Biotite code that builds the C-alpha atoms (Angstrom):
import biotite.structure as struc

atoms = struc.array([
    struc.Atom([-31.857, -7.743, -58.989], chain_id="A", res_id=1, res_name="MET", atom_name="CA", element="C"),
    struc.Atom([-31.387, -10.755, -57.030], chain_id="A", res_id=2, res_name="ARG", atom_name="CA", element="C"),
    struc.Atom([-27.750, -10.388, -57.945], chain_id="A", res_id=3, res_name="THR", atom_name="CA", element="C"),
    struc.Atom([-27.896, -7.343, -56.401], chain_id="A", res_id=4, res_name="GLN", atom_name="CA", element="C"),
    struc.Atom([-29.725, -8.349, -53.166], chain_id="A", res_id=5, res_name="LYS", atom_name="CA", element="C"),
    struc.Atom([-27.194, -11.695, -52.859], chain_id="A", res_id=6, res_name="SER", atom_name="CA", element="C"),
    struc.Atom([-24.423, -8.653, -53.042], chain_id="A", res_id=7, res_name="LEU", atom_name="CA", element="C"),
    struc.Atom([-26.287, -7.027, -50.293], chain_id="A", res_id=8, res_name="LEU", atom_name="CA", element="C"),
    struc.Atom([-26.574, -10.109, -48.058], chain_id="A", res_id=9, res_name="THR", atom_name="CA", element="C"),
    struc.Atom([-22.790, -10.322, -48.308], chain_id="A", res_id=10, res_name="VAL", atom_name="CA", element="C"),
    struc.Atom([-22.884, -7.506, -45.954], chain_id="A", res_id=11, res_name="GLY", atom_name="CA", element="C"),
    struc.Atom([-25.926, -8.257, -44.556], chain_id="A", res_id=12, res_name="LEU", atom_name="CA", element="C"),
    struc.Atom([-25.354, -8.409, -40.861], chain_id="A", res_id=13, res_name="LEU", atom_name="CA", element="C"),
    struc.Atom([-21.939, -6.034, -41.740], chain_id="A", res_id=14, res_name="ALA", atom_name="CA", element="C"),
    struc.Atom([-26.209, -5.420, -41.105], chain_id="A", res_id=15, res_name="LEU", atom_name="CA", element="C"),
    struc.Atom([-26.213, -3.462, -38.798], chain_id="A", res_id=16, res_name="LEU", atom_name="CA", element="C"),
    struc.Atom([-24.529, -0.362, -39.003], chain_id="A", res_id=17, res_name="ILE", atom_name="CA", element="C"),
    struc.Atom([-21.325, 1.513, -39.872], chain_id="A", res_id=18, res_name="VAL", atom_name="CA", element="C"),
    struc.Atom([-20.318, 0.742, -36.030], chain_id="A", res_id=19, res_name="SER", atom_name="CA", element="C"),
    struc.Atom([-22.362, -1.350, -33.395], chain_id="A", res_id=20, res_name="ALA", atom_name="CA", element="C"),
    struc.Atom([-20.397, 0.517, -30.726], chain_id="A", res_id=21, res_name="GLY", atom_name="CA", element="C"),
    struc.Atom([-22.344, 3.717, -31.556], chain_id="A", res_id=22, res_name="CYS", atom_name="CA", element="C"),
    struc.Atom([-25.320, 1.050, -31.167], chain_id="A", res_id=23, res_name="SER", atom_name="CA", element="C"),
    struc.Atom([-27.763, 2.219, -33.963], chain_id="A", res_id=24, res_name="SER", atom_name="CA", element="C"),
    struc.Atom([-28.963, -1.580, -33.532], chain_id="A", res_id=25, res_name="ILE", atom_name="CA", element="C"),
    struc.Atom([-32.145, -2.038, -31.799], chain_id="A", res_id=26, res_name="ASN", atom_name="CA", element="C"),
    struc.Atom([-32.375, -5.759, -30.147], chain_id="A", res_id=27, res_name="VAL", atom_name="CA", element="C"),
    struc.Atom([-35.548, -7.331, -28.873], chain_id="A", res_id=28, res_name="ASN", atom_name="CA", element="C"),
    struc.Atom([-36.125, -10.407, -27.334], chain_id="A", res_id=29, res_name="THR", atom_name="CA", element="C"),
    struc.Atom([-39.527, -12.557, -26.865], chain_id="A", res_id=30, res_name="ASP", atom_name="CA", element="C"),
    struc.Atom([-40.125, -15.709, -25.078], chain_id="A", res_id=31, res_name="PHE", atom_name="CA", element="C"),
    struc.Atom([-42.866, -17.988, -23.175], chain_id="A", res_id=32, res_name="ASP", atom_name="CA", element="C"),
    struc.Atom([-42.553, -17.865, -19.489], chain_id="A", res_id=33, res_name="PRO", atom_name="CA", element="C"),
    struc.Atom([-43.890, -21.335, -18.965], chain_id="A", res_id=34, res_name="THR", atom_name="CA", element="C"),
    struc.Atom([-40.840, -22.517, -20.522], chain_id="A", res_id=35, res_name="ALA", atom_name="CA", element="C"),
    struc.Atom([-38.775, -21.023, -17.849], chain_id="A", res_id=36, res_name="LEU", atom_name="CA", element="C"),
    struc.Atom([-37.869, -23.701, -16.109], chain_id="A", res_id=37, res_name="PRO", atom_name="CA", element="C"),
    struc.Atom([-36.859, -26.145, -19.192], chain_id="A", res_id=38, res_name="ARG", atom_name="CA", element="C"),
    struc.Atom([-34.663, -22.900, -20.096], chain_id="A", res_id=39, res_name="VAL", atom_name="CA", element="C"),
    struc.Atom([-32.881, -22.156, -16.852], chain_id="A", res_id=40, res_name="ALA", atom_name="CA", element="C"),
    struc.Atom([-32.048, -26.181, -16.896], chain_id="A", res_id=41, res_name="SER", atom_name="CA", element="C"),
    struc.Atom([-30.609, -26.056, -20.609], chain_id="A", res_id=42, res_name="TYR", atom_name="CA", element="C"),
    struc.Atom([-27.036, -27.241, -21.507], chain_id="A", res_id=43, res_name="GLU", atom_name="CA", element="C"),
    struc.Atom([-26.687, -28.210, -24.557], chain_id="A", res_id=44, res_name="SER", atom_name="CA", element="C"),
    struc.Atom([-27.810, -27.308, -27.842], chain_id="A", res_id=45, res_name="TYR", atom_name="CA", element="C"),
    struc.Atom([-27.650, -28.303, -31.480], chain_id="A", res_id=46, res_name="THR", atom_name="CA", element="C"),
    struc.Atom([-28.047, -26.011, -34.860], chain_id="A", res_id=47, res_name="TRP", atom_name="CA", element="C"),
    struc.Atom([-31.652, -26.257, -36.818], chain_id="A", res_id=48, res_name="LEU", atom_name="CA", element="C"),
    struc.Atom([-31.360, -26.874, -40.239], chain_id="A", res_id=49, res_name="PRO", atom_name="CA", element="C"),
    struc.Atom([-32.043, -23.869, -42.287], chain_id="A", res_id=50, res_name="HIS", atom_name="CA", element="C"),
    struc.Atom([-34.595, -24.583, -45.487], chain_id="A", res_id=51, res_name="PRO", atom_name="CA", element="C"),
    struc.Atom([-32.563, -23.875, -48.372], chain_id="A", res_id=52, res_name="SER", atom_name="CA", element="C"),
    struc.Atom([-33.358, -21.590, -51.726], chain_id="A", res_id=53, res_name="GLY", atom_name="CA", element="C"),
    struc.Atom([-33.297, -18.503, -49.633], chain_id="A", res_id=54, res_name="ASP", atom_name="CA", element="C"),
    struc.Atom([-31.299, -15.994, -51.189], chain_id="A", res_id=55, res_name="ASP", atom_name="CA", element="C"),
    struc.Atom([-30.334, -14.052, -47.864], chain_id="A", res_id=56, res_name="VAL", atom_name="CA", element="C"),
    struc.Atom([-29.611, -17.645, -45.811], chain_id="A", res_id=57, res_name="ARG", atom_name="CA", element="C"),
    struc.Atom([-27.841, -19.235, -48.553], chain_id="A", res_id=58, res_name="ASP", atom_name="CA", element="C"),
    struc.Atom([-24.662, -17.023, -48.071], chain_id="A", res_id=59, res_name="ASN", atom_name="CA", element="C"),
    struc.Atom([-21.553, -19.225, -46.800], chain_id="A", res_id=60, res_name="ALA", atom_name="CA", element="C"),
    struc.Atom([-19.958, -15.809, -45.761], chain_id="A", res_id=61, res_name="LEU", atom_name="CA", element="C"),
    struc.Atom([-22.649, -14.776, -43.944], chain_id="A", res_id=62, res_name="LEU", atom_name="CA", element="C"),
    struc.Atom([-23.744, -18.114, -42.330], chain_id="A", res_id=63, res_name="GLU", atom_name="CA", element="C"),
    struc.Atom([-20.016, -18.762, -41.130], chain_id="A", res_id=64, res_name="GLY", atom_name="CA", element="C"),
    struc.Atom([-20.165, -15.573, -39.709], chain_id="A", res_id=65, res_name="ARG", atom_name="CA", element="C"),
    struc.Atom([-23.314, -15.789, -37.678], chain_id="A", res_id=66, res_name="VAL", atom_name="CA", element="C"),
    struc.Atom([-21.875, -19.478, -36.408], chain_id="A", res_id=67, res_name="ILE", atom_name="CA", element="C"),
    struc.Atom([-19.288, -18.777, -34.846], chain_id="A", res_id=68, res_name="ARG", atom_name="CA", element="C"),
    struc.Atom([-21.078, -15.508, -33.283], chain_id="A", res_id=69, res_name="ALA", atom_name="CA", element="C"),
    struc.Atom([-23.498, -17.480, -31.900], chain_id="A", res_id=70, res_name="VAL", atom_name="CA", element="C"),
    struc.Atom([-21.065, -20.798, -30.934], chain_id="A", res_id=71, res_name="GLU", atom_name="CA", element="C"),
    struc.Atom([-18.764, -18.271, -28.790], chain_id="A", res_id=72, res_name="ALA", atom_name="CA", element="C"),
    struc.Atom([-21.746, -16.286, -27.204], chain_id="A", res_id=73, res_name="ALA", atom_name="CA", element="C"),
    struc.Atom([-23.554, -19.394, -26.191], chain_id="A", res_id=74, res_name="LEU", atom_name="CA", element="C"),
    struc.Atom([-19.991, -21.417, -25.388], chain_id="A", res_id=75, res_name="GLY", atom_name="CA", element="C"),
    struc.Atom([-19.038, -17.830, -23.158], chain_id="A", res_id=76, res_name="ALA", atom_name="CA", element="C"),
    struc.Atom([-22.585, -18.373, -21.290], chain_id="A", res_id=77, res_name="LYS", atom_name="CA", element="C"),
    struc.Atom([-21.301, -22.310, -20.232], chain_id="A", res_id=78, res_name="GLY", atom_name="CA", element="C"),
    struc.Atom([-23.435, -24.068, -23.532], chain_id="A", res_id=79, res_name="TYR", atom_name="CA", element="C"),
    struc.Atom([-22.242, -27.000, -24.716], chain_id="A", res_id=80, res_name="GLN", atom_name="CA", element="C"),
    struc.Atom([-22.744, -27.311, -28.974], chain_id="A", res_id=81, res_name="ALA", atom_name="CA", element="C"),
    struc.Atom([-23.285, -31.236, -29.740], chain_id="A", res_id=82, res_name="VAL", atom_name="CA", element="C"),
    struc.Atom([-24.537, -33.058, -32.432], chain_id="A", res_id=83, res_name="GLN", atom_name="CA", element="C"),
    struc.Atom([-27.330, -35.067, -30.913], chain_id="A", res_id=84, res_name="SER", atom_name="CA", element="C"),
    struc.Atom([-29.118, -34.936, -27.591], chain_id="A", res_id=85, res_name="GLY", atom_name="CA", element="C"),
    struc.Atom([-28.891, -31.235, -27.425], chain_id="A", res_id=86, res_name="ALA", atom_name="CA", element="C"),
    struc.Atom([-31.486, -30.153, -24.566], chain_id="A", res_id=87, res_name="ASP", atom_name="CA", element="C"),
    struc.Atom([-32.233, -27.083, -27.451], chain_id="A", res_id=88, res_name="PHE", atom_name="CA", element="C"),
    struc.Atom([-32.045, -26.307, -31.026], chain_id="A", res_id=89, res_name="LEU", atom_name="CA", element="C"),
    struc.Atom([-31.136, -23.052, -32.110], chain_id="A", res_id=90, res_name="ILE", atom_name="CA", element="C"),
    struc.Atom([-32.028, -21.431, -35.758], chain_id="A", res_id=91, res_name="GLY", atom_name="CA", element="C"),
    struc.Atom([-31.409, -17.671, -37.367], chain_id="A", res_id=92, res_name="TRP", atom_name="CA", element="C"),
    struc.Atom([-33.383, -16.053, -40.262], chain_id="A", res_id=93, res_name="HIS", atom_name="CA", element="C"),
    struc.Atom([-32.226, -13.159, -41.865], chain_id="A", res_id=94, res_name="VAL", atom_name="CA", element="C"),
    struc.Atom([-34.631, -10.109, -43.417], chain_id="A", res_id=95, res_name="GLY", atom_name="CA", element="C"),
    struc.Atom([-34.021, -7.373, -45.694], chain_id="A", res_id=96, res_name="LEU", atom_name="CA", element="C"),
    struc.Atom([-36.307, -4.474, -46.181], chain_id="A", res_id=97, res_name="GLN", atom_name="CA", element="C"),
    struc.Atom([-35.939, -1.162, -48.164], chain_id="A", res_id=98, res_name="ASP", atom_name="CA", element="C"),
    struc.Atom([-36.547, 1.507, -46.300], chain_id="A", res_id=99, res_name="GLN", atom_name="CA", element="C"),
    struc.Atom([-37.551, 5.563, -47.124], chain_id="A", res_id=100, res_name="VAL", atom_name="CA", element="C"),
    struc.Atom([-36.593, 8.406, -44.305], chain_id="A", res_id=101, res_name="ASP", atom_name="CA", element="C"),
    struc.Atom([-38.095, 12.324, -45.258], chain_id="A", res_id=102, res_name="VAL", atom_name="CA", element="C"),
    struc.Atom([-36.917, 14.564, -43.238], chain_id="A", res_id=103, res_name="ASP", atom_name="CA", element="C"),
    struc.Atom([-38.018, 18.379, -43.920], chain_id="A", res_id=104, res_name="ARG", atom_name="CA", element="C"),
    struc.Atom([-35.851, 21.188, -41.928], chain_id="A", res_id=105, res_name="ILE", atom_name="CA", element="C"),
    struc.Atom([-37.284, 24.724, -41.533], chain_id="A", res_id=106, res_name="ASN", atom_name="CA", element="C"),
    struc.Atom([-34.654, 27.584, -41.836], chain_id="A", res_id=107, res_name="THR", atom_name="CA", element="C"),
    struc.Atom([-35.115, 31.078, -40.616], chain_id="A", res_id=108, res_name="TYR", atom_name="CA", element="C"),
    struc.Atom([-32.300, 33.426, -42.203], chain_id="A", res_id=109, res_name="TYR", atom_name="CA", element="C"),
    struc.Atom([-32.320, 37.022, -41.820], chain_id="A", res_id=110, res_name="GLY", atom_name="CA", element="C"),
    struc.Atom([-31.795, 39.531, -38.499], chain_id="A", res_id=111, res_name="TYR", atom_name="CA", element="C"),
    struc.Atom([-34.002, 40.607, -35.650], chain_id="A", res_id=112, res_name="GLY", atom_name="CA", element="C"),
    struc.Atom([-36.407, 38.561, -33.045], chain_id="A", res_id=113, res_name="TRP", atom_name="CA", element="C"),
    struc.Atom([-39.787, 38.664, -34.884], chain_id="A", res_id=114, res_name="ASN", atom_name="CA", element="C"),
    struc.Atom([-39.711, 36.740, -37.899], chain_id="A", res_id=115, res_name="ARG", atom_name="CA", element="C"),
    struc.Atom([-42.978, 37.622, -39.059], chain_id="A", res_id=116, res_name="TRP", atom_name="CA", element="C"),
    struc.Atom([-42.048, 41.837, -39.704], chain_id="A", res_id=117, res_name="ARG", atom_name="CA", element="C"),
    struc.Atom([-42.118, 42.930, -42.630], chain_id="A", res_id=118, res_name="ALA", atom_name="CA", element="C"),
    struc.Atom([-38.204, 42.984, -43.771], chain_id="A", res_id=119, res_name="GLY", atom_name="CA", element="C"),
    struc.Atom([-37.478, 39.873, -41.388], chain_id="A", res_id=120, res_name="GLY", atom_name="CA", element="C"),
    struc.Atom([-35.743, 38.049, -43.563], chain_id="A", res_id=121, res_name="GLY", atom_name="CA", element="C"),
    struc.Atom([-36.345, 34.130, -45.563], chain_id="A", res_id=122, res_name="VAL", atom_name="CA", element="C"),
    struc.Atom([-38.213, 31.679, -44.381], chain_id="A", res_id=123, res_name="TRP", atom_name="CA", element="C"),
    struc.Atom([-37.292, 28.239, -46.113], chain_id="A", res_id=124, res_name="THR", atom_name="CA", element="C"),
    struc.Atom([-37.465, 24.504, -46.063], chain_id="A", res_id=125, res_name="SER", atom_name="CA", element="C"),
    struc.Atom([-35.573, 22.003, -47.526], chain_id="A", res_id=126, res_name="ASP", atom_name="CA", element="C"),
    struc.Atom([-36.207, 18.562, -47.715], chain_id="A", res_id=127, res_name="SER", atom_name="CA", element="C"),
    struc.Atom([-33.880, 15.349, -47.429], chain_id="A", res_id=128, res_name="TYR", atom_name="CA", element="C"),
    struc.Atom([-34.787, 11.687, -48.687], chain_id="A", res_id=129, res_name="VAL", atom_name="CA", element="C"),
    struc.Atom([-32.720, 8.833, -47.456], chain_id="A", res_id=130, res_name="ASP", atom_name="CA", element="C"),
    struc.Atom([-33.286, 5.179, -49.130], chain_id="A", res_id=131, res_name="GLU", atom_name="CA", element="C"),
    struc.Atom([-31.314, 2.611, -47.023], chain_id="A", res_id=132, res_name="TYR", atom_name="CA", element="C"),
    struc.Atom([-31.773, -0.877, -46.286], chain_id="A", res_id=133, res_name="THR", atom_name="CA", element="C"),
    struc.Atom([-32.713, -2.389, -43.394], chain_id="A", res_id=134, res_name="GLN", atom_name="CA", element="C"),
    struc.Atom([-32.036, -5.722, -41.977], chain_id="A", res_id=135, res_name="GLY", atom_name="CA", element="C"),
    struc.Atom([-32.499, -7.775, -39.255], chain_id="A", res_id=136, res_name="THR", atom_name="CA", element="C"),
    struc.Atom([-31.220, -11.219, -37.826], chain_id="A", res_id=137, res_name="LEU", atom_name="CA", element="C"),
    struc.Atom([-33.896, -13.514, -35.848], chain_id="A", res_id=138, res_name="ILE", atom_name="CA", element="C"),
    struc.Atom([-32.542, -16.034, -33.393], chain_id="A", res_id=139, res_name="LEU", atom_name="CA", element="C"),
    struc.Atom([-34.721, -18.949, -32.652], chain_id="A", res_id=140, res_name="ASP", atom_name="CA", element="C"),
    struc.Atom([-34.754, -21.497, -29.528], chain_id="A", res_id=141, res_name="VAL", atom_name="CA", element="C"),
    struc.Atom([-36.154, -24.325, -29.686], chain_id="A", res_id=142, res_name="VAL", atom_name="CA", element="C"),
    struc.Atom([-37.333, -26.862, -26.842], chain_id="A", res_id=143, res_name="ASP", atom_name="CA", element="C"),
    struc.Atom([-35.899, -30.503, -28.610], chain_id="A", res_id=144, res_name="ARG", atom_name="CA", element="C"),
    struc.Atom([-38.187, -32.310, -26.129], chain_id="A", res_id=145, res_name="ALA", atom_name="CA", element="C"),
    struc.Atom([-41.501, -30.626, -27.315], chain_id="A", res_id=146, res_name="SER", atom_name="CA", element="C"),
    struc.Atom([-40.239, -28.961, -30.577], chain_id="A", res_id=147, res_name="ASN", atom_name="CA", element="C"),
    struc.Atom([-41.640, -25.599, -29.339], chain_id="A", res_id=148, res_name="GLU", atom_name="CA", element="C"),
    struc.Atom([-40.385, -22.089, -29.639], chain_id="A", res_id=149, res_name="LEU", atom_name="CA", element="C"),
    struc.Atom([-39.550, -21.048, -26.286], chain_id="A", res_id=150, res_name="VAL", atom_name="CA", element="C"),
    struc.Atom([-37.217, -17.430, -26.680], chain_id="A", res_id=151, res_name="TRP", atom_name="CA", element="C"),
    struc.Atom([-36.621, -15.619, -29.958], chain_id="A", res_id=152, res_name="ARG", atom_name="CA", element="C"),
    struc.Atom([-33.988, -12.472, -30.239], chain_id="A", res_id=153, res_name="GLY", atom_name="CA", element="C"),
    struc.Atom([-33.783, -9.920, -32.880], chain_id="A", res_id=154, res_name="ALA", atom_name="CA", element="C"),
    struc.Atom([-31.262, -7.465, -33.962], chain_id="A", res_id=155, res_name="ALA", atom_name="CA", element="C"),
    struc.Atom([-31.979, -4.517, -36.269], chain_id="A", res_id=156, res_name="GLU", atom_name="CA", element="C"),
    struc.Atom([-30.462, -2.012, -37.820], chain_id="A", res_id=157, res_name="GLY", atom_name="CA", element="C"),
    struc.Atom([-29.023, -0.303, -41.504], chain_id="A", res_id=158, res_name="ARG", atom_name="CA", element="C"),
    struc.Atom([-27.121, -2.166, -43.391], chain_id="A", res_id=159, res_name="ILE", atom_name="CA", element="C"),
    struc.Atom([-23.743, -0.838, -44.674], chain_id="A", res_id=160, res_name="ASP", atom_name="CA", element="C"),
    struc.Atom([-23.005, -2.243, -48.021], chain_id="A", res_id=161, res_name="ALA", atom_name="CA", element="C"),
    struc.Atom([-19.813, -0.759, -48.098], chain_id="A", res_id=162, res_name="ASP", atom_name="CA", element="C"),
    struc.Atom([-17.830, -2.371, -44.623], chain_id="A", res_id=163, res_name="ALA", atom_name="CA", element="C"),
    struc.Atom([-15.129, -4.208, -45.032], chain_id="A", res_id=164, res_name="SER", atom_name="CA", element="C"),
    struc.Atom([-14.844, -8.010, -44.130], chain_id="A", res_id=165, res_name="PRO", atom_name="CA", element="C"),
    struc.Atom([-13.767, -7.346, -40.697], chain_id="A", res_id=166, res_name="ASP", atom_name="CA", element="C"),
    struc.Atom([-16.210, -4.888, -39.596], chain_id="A", res_id=167, res_name="GLU", atom_name="CA", element="C"),
    struc.Atom([-18.917, -7.283, -41.183], chain_id="A", res_id=168, res_name="ARG", atom_name="CA", element="C"),
    struc.Atom([-17.397, -9.694, -38.584], chain_id="A", res_id=169, res_name="GLU", atom_name="CA", element="C"),
    struc.Atom([-17.110, -7.281, -35.678], chain_id="A", res_id=170, res_name="ARG", atom_name="CA", element="C"),
    struc.Atom([-20.990, -5.920, -36.402], chain_id="A", res_id=171, res_name="THR", atom_name="CA", element="C"),
    struc.Atom([-22.170, -9.710, -36.716], chain_id="A", res_id=172, res_name="VAL", atom_name="CA", element="C"),
    struc.Atom([-20.320, -10.896, -33.567], chain_id="A", res_id=173, res_name="ARG", atom_name="CA", element="C"),
    struc.Atom([-21.956, -7.290, -32.044], chain_id="A", res_id=174, res_name="ASP", atom_name="CA", element="C"),
    struc.Atom([-25.287, -8.132, -32.587], chain_id="A", res_id=175, res_name="ALA", atom_name="CA", element="C"),
    struc.Atom([-25.553, -11.704, -31.985], chain_id="A", res_id=176, res_name="VAL", atom_name="CA", element="C"),
    struc.Atom([-23.794, -10.964, -27.948], chain_id="A", res_id=177, res_name="ASN", atom_name="CA", element="C"),
    struc.Atom([-26.619, -8.115, -28.565], chain_id="A", res_id=178, res_name="MET", atom_name="CA", element="C"),
    struc.Atom([-29.518, -10.584, -28.643], chain_id="A", res_id=179, res_name="ILE", atom_name="CA", element="C"),
    struc.Atom([-28.075, -13.392, -26.610], chain_id="A", res_id=180, res_name="LEU", atom_name="CA", element="C"),
    struc.Atom([-27.018, -11.075, -23.693], chain_id="A", res_id=181, res_name="GLU", atom_name="CA", element="C"),
    struc.Atom([-30.845, -11.620, -22.664], chain_id="A", res_id=182, res_name="GLN", atom_name="CA", element="C"),
    struc.Atom([-30.621, -15.425, -23.519], chain_id="A", res_id=183, res_name="PHE", atom_name="CA", element="C"),
    struc.Atom([-31.967, -17.276, -21.100], chain_id="A", res_id=184, res_name="PRO", atom_name="CA", element="C"),
    struc.Atom([-34.426, -14.819, -19.651], chain_id="A", res_id=185, res_name="PRO", atom_name="CA", element="C"),
    struc.Atom([-34.994, -13.654, -16.376], chain_id="A", res_id=186, res_name="ASP", atom_name="CA", element="C"),
    struc.Atom([-37.935, -15.149, -14.306], chain_id="A", res_id=187, res_name="ALA", atom_name="CA", element="C"),
])
């Protein structure tokens, strides 16, 4: 089971969907409104250390994809990565959850406009069960001076375990870009 979960995480942030262009990636953010003046003055960042022992996070391929995507997105916004003295710290988390969707579709086969009339057709019902894994990528921004969480963004969607490495890279990049599109928050 552990190996199966680890294999899933290789594609995890292939996370999110067959194609982020079709965008079944749901993104939401939250922030501390009292921290907006500090956030507005940010110019540099460094990475938060992540705890070891997390099967999902201890994946060098996924970690590399997330770091490259975050650094590119923050760099495009003018933030500079530094080793020390950063204005804010950024960290990431990933979660997996097995999901089941059940759809019941009623169908009517027959003739005539009145299906309740004797001899008017056949009423049937079909049920479809879809089991999948939902992945969530969370990015946290922590104010270095106060050591307080000031902003959080999350993207979630279905994991495509069959995605190619290029698709996984693109999906992670798209998810990160969608999250960081909302950073810094508007006043």
